[in-house]
C-alpha positions as CSV (number, residue, x, y, z in Angstrom):
1,M,48.8,-47.0,-29.6
2,Q,50.0,-43.6,-28.2
3,N,48.7,-41.9,-31.3
4,A,45.2,-43.4,-30.8
5,N,45.1,-42.4,-27.2
6,D,46.2,-38.8,-27.9
7,M,43.8,-38.4,-30.8
8,G,40.9,-39.7,-28.6
9,L,41.6,-37.0,-26.1
10,I,41.7,-34.3,-28.7
11,A,38.4,-35.7,-30.3
12,A,36.7,-35.6,-26.8
13,R,37.9,-32.0,-26.2
14,N,36.6,-30.9,-29.6
15,M,33.2,-32.6,-28.9
16,L,33.0,-30.7,-25.7
17,G,33.4,-27.4,-27.5
18,D,37.2,-26.8,-27.5
19,S,38.7,-26.0,-30.9
20,V,42.1,-27.7,-30.7
21,D,44.2,-29.3,-33.4
22,Y,46.1,-32.5,-33.0
23,N,49.7,-31.3,-33.1
24,P,51.9,-33.8,-31.2
25,T,55.6,-33.4,-30.3
26,P,57.4,-36.2,-32.2
27,W,59.2,-38.7,-29.9
28,F,61.0,-41.9,-30.3
29,W,62.9,-44.4,-28.2
30,S,65.1,-47.5,-28.9
31,D,67.0,-49.9,-26.7
32,Q,70.2,-51.1,-28.3
33,F,71.9,-53.6,-25.9
34,E,73.0,-51.5,-22.9
35,L,72.1,-48.2,-24.6
36,K,68.7,-46.4,-24.5
37,L,68.2,-43.7,-27.0
38,Q,65.2,-41.3,-26.5
39,I,64.4,-38.5,-28.9
40,A,61.9,-35.6,-28.4
41,G,61.2,-33.2,-31.2
42,L,62.7,-33.0,-34.7
43,N,66.3,-31.7,-35.2
44,T,65.7,-30.7,-38.8
45,G,67.4,-27.4,-39.7
46,Y,69.3,-26.9,-36.5
47,D,72.3,-24.5,-36.5
48,R,73.6,-25.3,-33.0
49,V,74.0,-28.4,-30.9
50,V,74.7,-28.3,-27.2
51,T,75.8,-31.5,-25.4
52,R,74.8,-31.8,-21.7
53,P,76.2,-34.6,-19.5
54,G,73.7,-36.7,-17.7
55,V,73.9,-37.6,-14.0
56,R,74.8,-41.3,-14.6
57,E,78.1,-42.3,-16.0
58,G,78.0,-42.4,-19.8
59,A,74.7,-40.5,-20.0
60,K,74.5,-37.5,-22.2
61,S,72.0,-35.5,-24.2
62,H,72.3,-33.4,-27.3
63,F,70.0,-30.3,-27.6
64,Y,69.3,-28.9,-31.0
65,F,68.6,-25.2,-31.6
66,K,67.8,-23.1,-34.6
67,A,68.4,-19.3,-34.2
68,G,68.3,-19.9,-30.5
69,R,64.9,-21.8,-30.5
70,F,64.9,-25.2,-29.0
71,L,63.9,-27.9,-31.6
72,A,64.8,-31.3,-30.2
73,A,66.8,-33.4,-27.8
74,D,68.6,-36.8,-28.3
75,C,69.2,-38.4,-25.0
76,L,71.4,-41.4,-24.5
77,N,70.9,-43.3,-21.2
78,D,69.5,-40.0,-19.8
79,G,65.8,-40.7,-19.2
80,A,65.2,-37.8,-16.8
81,T,66.6,-35.2,-19.2
82,Y,64.5,-36.7,-22.0
83,M,61.3,-36.3,-20.0
84,V,62.1,-32.7,-19.1
85,A,63.0,-31.9,-22.7
86,R,59.8,-33.5,-24.0
87,R,57.7,-31.6,-21.5
88,I,59.5,-28.3,-22.4
89,L,58.6,-28.9,-26.1
90,E,55.0,-30.0,-25.4
91,G,54.4,-27.2,-23.1
92,G,55.7,-24.5,-25.4
93,K,58.3,-23.5,-22.8
94,T,61.6,-21.9,-23.6
95,V,65.1,-23.2,-22.9
96,T,68.3,-21.4,-24.1
97,P,71.5,-22.9,-25.2
98,E,73.2,-21.2,-22.3
99,Q,70.9,-22.8,-19.8
100,V,71.6,-26.2,-21.4
101,E,75.4,-25.6,-21.3
102,D,75.2,-24.8,-17.6
103,A,75.4,-28.3,-16.0
104,G,74.3,-26.7,-12.6
105,F,71.1,-25.3,-14.1
106,A,68.1,-27.4,-13.3
107,L,66.2,-27.8,-16.5
108,K,63.2,-29.0,-14.5
109,S,62.8,-25.5,-13.1
110,L,61.5,-24.4,-16.5
111,L,58.4,-26.5,-16.0
């Protein structure tokens, strides 16, 4: 369903004269009992993982980097971080491993 909606928007833009490719950021979610896993991007080929604690008890996210470039995030019970990570990836923004490691750094400020 999401794919059809996204492709419809791209098709409309192209019909209106834009020349844009459909290049979505991969994402996934799954509910497993009391756990919610949300993934943005693909962590293939990473060389560094940074774990960031979430605000809620038991929440955490893993950020994957390759040569300092942000590839993906796996978020466990950490929906707010997932949304920010996905928007960073979709917007072509940059986040560094050092920013992710700093629990006091507001990732949302990168948007």
